C-alpha positions in Angstrom: 63.1 36.6 -100.1 61.6 40.0 -100.5 64.8 41.7 -99.5 67.0 39.6 -101.8 64.5 40.0 -104.7 64.2 43.7 -104.3 68.1 44.1 -104.2 68.4 41.9 -107.2 65.7 43.9 -109.1 67.2 47.2 -108.3 70.7 46.1 -109.4 69.5 44.8 -112.8 67.4 48.0 -113.3 70.5 50.1 -112.9 72.6 47.9 -115.1 69.9 47.9 -117.9 69.5 51.6 -117.5 73.1 51.9 -118.5 72.7 49.6 -121.4 69.5 51.1 -122.7 70.4 54.7 -122.4 73.1 54.0 -125.1 70.4 52.5 -127.4 68.3 55.5 -127.2 71.1 57.9 -127.9 72.3 55.6 -130.8 68.7 56.0 -132.4 68.5 59.8 -131.8 71.9 61.6 -131.9 75.0 59.3 -132.1 74.9 59.1 -135.9 75.2 62.9 -136.8 77.5 63.6 -133.8 80.1 60.8 -134.2 79.6 59.8 -137.9 79.0 63.1 -139.6 81.1 62.4 -142.7 78.7 59.7 -144.0 75.0 59.8 -145.2 72.3 59.9 -142.6 71.4 56.2 -143.2 75.0 55.2 -143.0 75.4 57.2 -139.8 72.4 55.4 -138.2 73.9 52.1 -139.2 77.3 53.0 -137.8 75.7 54.1 -134.5 73.7 50.9 -134.3 77.1 49.0 -135.0 78.5 50.7 -131.8 75.3 49.6 -130.1 75.8 46.1 -131.2 79.3 45.9 -129.9 77.8 45.9 -126.3 75.9 42.6 -127.2 79.1 41.1 -128.6 80.8 41.8 -125.3 78.1 40.2 -123.3 79.0 36.6 -123.9 82.5 37.4 -123.0 81.5 39.0 -119.8 79.3 35.8 -119.1 82.5 33.7 -119.3 84.6 36.0 -117.2 82.0 36.8 -114.6 80.5 33.3 -114.8 83.9 31.9 -113.8 84.0 34.2 -110.8 80.4 33.2 -109.9 80.9 29.5 -110.1 84.4 29.5 -108.5 84.1 32.3 -105.8 80.4 32.9 -105.4 77.5 34.7 -106.9 77.8 37.8 -104.6 81.3 39.2 -106.0 79.8 39.2 -109.5 77.0 41.6 -108.5 79.6 44.1 -107.1 82.1 44.1 -109.8 79.8 44.0 -112.8 77.8 46.9 -111.5 80.9 48.9 -110.9 82.3 48.3 -114.3 79.1 49.1 -116.3 78.4 52.2 -114.1 81.9 53.7 -114.8 81.8 52.9 -118.5 78.4 54.6 -118.9 79.4 57.7 -117.1 82.5 58.0 -119.3 80.3 57.9 -122.5 78.7 61.1 -121.3 82.2 62.8 -121.5 83.4 61.6 -124.9 83.9 64.5 -127.2 82.2 64.5 -130.7 83.8 63.8 -134.0 84.3 67.5 -134.8 86.5 67.8 -131.8 88.7 64.8 -131.9 88.0 63.0 -135.2 88.2 59.3 -135.5 89.1 58.9 -131.8 85.6 59.9 -130.9 83.7 56.8 -132.3 86.7 54.6 -131.2 86.2 55.7 -127.7 82.5 55.0 -128.0 83.3 51.4 -129.1 85.6 50.9 -126.2 83.3 52.0 -123.7 80.3 50.3 -125.2 82.3 47.0 -125.1 82.9 47.7 -121.3 79.3 48.2 -120.8 78.5 44.8 -122.4 81.2 43.1 -120.5 79.8 44.2 -117.3 76.0 43.4 -118.2 77.2 40.0 -119.4 78.1 39.2 -115.8 75.2 40.9 -114.1 72.3 38.9 -115.3 73.7 35.5 -114.2 74.6 36.6 -110.7 71.3 38.5 -110.1 69.0 35.7 -111.2 70.9 33.1 -109.2 70.6 35.3 -106.1 66.9 34.7 -106.2 66.7 31.4 -107.9 69.0 29.6 -105.5 67.2 31.0 -102.5 63.6 30.6 -103.6 61.4 27.7 -102.6 60.7 25.3 -105.5 56.9 26.0 -105.9 57.6 29.7 -106.3 60.9 29.7 -108.0 59.6 31.5 -111.2 57.7 34.2 -109.3 60.8 35.1 -107.2 63.2 34.9 -110.0 61.0 37.2 -112.1 62.0 40.1 -109.9 65.4 40.6 -111.6 63.4 40.4 -114.9 61.6 43.5 -113.8 64.9 45.3 -113.9 65.1 45.7 -117.7 61.7 47.3 -118.0 62.4 49.6 -115.1 65.8 50.6 -116.4 64.4 51.2 -119.8 61.6 53.4 -118.4 64.0 55.3 -116.3 66.5 55.8 -119.2 63.8 56.9 -121.8 61.9 58.9 -119.1 64.9 61.1 -118.5 65.5 61.5 -122.3 61.7 62.3 -122.8 61.8 65.0 -120.3 65.1 66.5 -121.8 63.7 66.1 -125.3 60.5 68.0 -124.3 62.1 70.7 -122.4 65.2 71.5 -124.4 65.5 72.8 -127.9 66.9 70.6 -130.6 70.2 72.5 -130.5 70.5 72.2 -126.6 69.6 68.4 -126.8 72.3 67.8 -129.5 74.9 69.9 -127.7 74.6 68.6 -124.1 71.2 67.4 -123.2 71.7 63.8 -124.5 74.7 63.4 -122.1 72.7 64.0 -118.9 71.3 60.5 -118.7 74.7 59.0 -118.9 76.1 61.3 -116.1 73.1 60.2 -114.0 74.3 56.6 -114.3 77.0 57.5 -111.6 74.4 58.3 -109.0 72.5 55.1 -109.7 75.7 52.9 -109.6 76.7 54.4 -106.2 73.2 53.6 -104.9 73.3 50.0 -106.3 76.7 49.3 -104.7 75.4 50.4 -101.3 72.3 48.2 -101.7 74.3 45.1 -102.8 77.2 45.4 -100.3 75.5 43.3 -97.7 73.8 40.7 -99.6 74.4 37.0 -98.5 75.8 34.2 -100.6 73.3 31.7 -102.0 72.9 28.4 -99.9 73.5 26.2 -103.1 77.0 27.9 -103.6 77.8 27.5 -99.9 76.9 23.7 -100.0 79.2 23.4 -103.1 82.0 24.9 -101.1 81.3 22.7 -98.1 81.4 19.5 -100.3 84.5 20.7 -102.1 82.5 20.4 -105.4 83.3 23.8 -106.8 84.3 23.6 -110.4 87.9 24.4 -111.3 87.3 25.5 -114.9 83.5 26.1 -115.2 83.5 27.2 -118.9 85.7 24.1 -120.0 83.2 21.9 -118.1 80.3 23.6 -119.7 81.6 23.3 -123.2 82.4 19.7 -122.7 79.2 18.5 -121.1 76.5 21.1 -121.6 77.0 22.6 -125.1 73.6 21.5 -126.4 71.4 23.4 -123.9 73.6 26.5 -124.3 73.1 26.6 -128.1 69.5 25.8 -127.9 68.8 28.6 -125.3 70.8 31.1 -127.5 68.5 30.3 -130.4 65.4 30.0 -128.3 65.7 33.5 -126.7 66.6 35.3 -130.0 63.0 36.2 -130.8 62.4 38.0 -127.6 65.6 40.0 -128.0 64.7 40.8 -131.7 61.2 41.8 -130.9 62.3 44.0 -127.9 65.0 45.9 -129.8 62.9 46.3 -132.9 60.4 48.1 -130.8 62.7 50.1 -128.5 65.6 51.0 -130.7 65.1 50.4 -134.5 61.5 51.8 -134.5 62.6 54.9 -132.8 65.0 55.8 -135.6 62.7 54.6 -138.3 59.6 56.6 -137.1 61.4 59.8 -136.3 63.6 59.9 -139.5 61.5 58.2 -142.1 57.8 58.7 -141.0 58.2 62.2 -139.4 56.7 61.0 -136.0 57.6 63.5 -133.2 60.5 62.2 -131.1 58.6 62.8 -127.8 55.5 60.9 -129.1 57.5 57.9 -130.1 59.3 57.7 -126.9 56.0 57.7 -125.2 54.6 54.9 -127.2 57.7 52.7 -126.5 57.7 53.5 -122.9 53.9 52.6 -122.6 54.5 49.2 -124.2 57.6 48.5 -121.9 55.5 49.5 -118.9 53.0 46.9 -119.8 55.9 44.3 -119.7 56.6 45.2 -116.2 53.0 44.9 -115.1 52.4 41.5 -116.7 55.8 39.9 -115.8 54.6 38.6 -112.4 51.5 37.3 -113.9 53.3 35.2 -116.5 55.7 34.1 -113.7 52.8 32.7 -111.7 51.6 30.8 -114.8 55.2 29.4 -115.2 55.1 28.1 -111.6 51.7 26.6 -112.2 52.0 25.1 -115.8 55.8 24.9 -116.5 58.3 27.1 -118.1 58.3 25.6 -121.6 54.7 26.1 -122.4 54.8 29.9 -121.7 58.0 30.1 -123.9 56.4 28.2 -126.9 53.3 30.4 -126.6 55.4 33.6 -126.6 57.3 32.4 -129.8 54.1 31.5 -131.5 52.5 34.9 -130.7 55.6 36.5 -131.9 55.6 34.7 -135.2 51.9 35.6 -135.9 52.1 39.3 -134.7 55.3 40.6 -136.4 53.7 41.4 -139.8 50.7 43.3 -138.1 53.1 45.1 -135.8 55.2 46.4 -138.8 52.1 47.4 -140.7 50.8 49.3 -137.7 54.2 51.0 -137.3 54.2 52.1 -141.0 51.0 54.0 -140.6 52.9 56.6 -138.5 49.7 57.1 -136.3 50.6 56.9 -132.5 47.5 54.8 -131.6 48.3 52.2 -134.3 52.0 52.2 -133.3 51.1 51.6 -129.6 48.6 48.8 -130.5 51.4 47.0 -132.5 53.9 47.4 -129.8 51.4 46.0 -127.1 51.0 42.8 -129.0 54.8 42.4 -129.4 55.2 43.2 -125.7 52.9 40.1 -124.8 55.0 37.9 -126.9 58.5 38.7 -125.5 57.3 39.1 -121.9 55.9 35.5 -121.9 59.4 34.3 -122.4 61.4 36.7 -120.3 59.1 36.3 -117.3 60.0 32.6 -116.8 63.5 32.5 -118.3 65.4 33.5 -115.1 64.2 30.2 -113.5 64.2 28.1 -116.6 67.8 28.7 -117.6 69.5 27.9 -114.2 67.3 24.8 -113.9 69.0 23.5 -117.0 72.4 23.3 -115.4 74.1 21.7 -112.4 75.0 24.2 -109.6 78.7 23.9 -110.2 78.5 25.5 -113.7 75.1 27.3 -113.4 76.3 30.8 -113.3 78.4 30.4 -116.5 75.8 28.3 -118.3 72.8 30.4 -117.7 74.5 33.7 -118.5 76.4 32.4 -121.6 73.1 31.1 -123.2 71.2 34.3 -122.3 73.8 36.6 -123.6 74.7 34.6 -126.8 70.9 35.2 -127.6 71.5 38.8 -127.2 74.0 38.8 -130.0 71.6 36.9 -132.3 68.6 38.9 -131.5 69.8 42.2 -130.1 73.0 43.2 -131.8 72.0 42.1 -135.3 68.4 43.2 -135.4 68.8 47.1 -135.5 71.4 46.6 -138.3 69.3 44.1 -140.3 66.0 46.2 -139.8 67.7 49.4 -140.9 69.1 47.8 -144.0 65.8 46.2 -144.8 63.8 49.3 -144.5 65.6 51.4 -147.2 62.7 51.6 -149.7 59.7 53.9 -149.6 57.0 51.3 -148.9 56.3 49.4 -145.7 59.4 47.5 -144.3 58.1 44.1 -145.0 61.7 42.8 -145.0 61.8 43.5 -141.3 58.6 41.5 -140.8 60.0 38.5 -142.7 63.2 38.6 -140.6 61.3 38.9 -137.2 59.0 35.9 -138.3 62.0 33.8 -139.3 63.6 34.5 -135.9 60.4 33.6 -134.1 60.2 30.2 -135.9 63.8 29.5 -135.0 63.1 30.2 -131.4 59.9 28.1 -131.4 62.0 25.1 -132.8 64.7 25.5 -130.2 62.3 25.6 -127.3 60.5 22.5 -128.6 63.9 20.7 -128.2 64.5 21.9 -124.7 63.1 19.9 -121.8 60.6 21.0 -119.2 62.3 21.8 -115.8 59.5 22.5 -113.4 60.0 20.2 -110.3 57.4 17.5 -110.0 54.9 18.9 -107.4 56.4 22.4 -107.6 53.1 23.9 -107.9 52.1 22.4 -104.5 52.5 24.9 -101.5 52.9 21.9 -99.2 56.4 21.6 -100.5 57.9 24.9 -99.3 61.3 23.7 -98.6 61.7 22.6 -102.2 62.6 19.0 -101.6 61.4 18.2 -105.2 63.8 20.8 -106.6 66.3 19.5 -109.2 69.9 19.0 -107.9 
């Protein structure tokens, strides 16, 4: 289990590194480099628009790679999705700017960002099922939380490289070529990830489906017919975590540096400290999920999110790094409580024959609602001179929506799963 979990975590870290490095670039440099003919505000909106395309592509990737995972196995998904995302990310680092090739420059960004999202949409489902379907019932949340450590690790790596470059290069050097270095480095990470995943075993539950001849012929059609309700509910339920995460990691970076005059390096440091906390507390929340259930942790995370968004925005608007960090730490507690248990919760809502598709589609639809839309809405809602209370209202509304959706979902913790006397997982759901 430790080897499988480590391989799953490393793969998701690489995939999310690829995805996050684009978000950082969109907040810092893509607007003036690829949309120089519009105002700075519209340039930022346009850059976040290309950022959002990746989220729109993710549900499509879930359907495509979910079909592969439910028809041909979880393992092939991990190889192909990593290769697609890695190639697209490296290619972004070579796209000429608008002044060189005109409108073709942002169009190429859109195309490559779409490919990134397509690959990441398939990655998550395969990675979490690799651990979930191998894990014993009484520790399923803990083992499945390892892939959930990938996003904070990928974010820290992406922003750490950007932070070093930002601190050591002049503004002219960073705008000229420095921002491209993290994209080129993705090629090294993708090669390492492919070597790591090449020898992973197929999951026992999928092997059993093959042995019984019970593999779904058209997983998405079956999902849409018989499981549409949990798909829609999980999409709404996870929206608050995405919205909070990308408010902190993407929109706030552009807002604080452009509007409040906070140093770029200082802001990156605040965001990285908050995301580092997420990585530390994820296993702790996962243990609570095994002990008390998945749903209570999710409901608590949504409630904290609804209560904390206004203080977080107020602290951000002060422009003082200690206050900004305090606000981010509260937001981190809220979204981590949900993300720590969701890798076990979502697969448990679906039968094994459509599990790869169902878990991935619900997870990535939430990315569209909470991740793609949030930077655009937040940028538009913060145009005035005062505190951006419109952003706080929007985040609170999303948190209440997610709270209601989780309230309508069932608890899935197997009866007796907290008892180590059931190591084989006989009480696990079918």
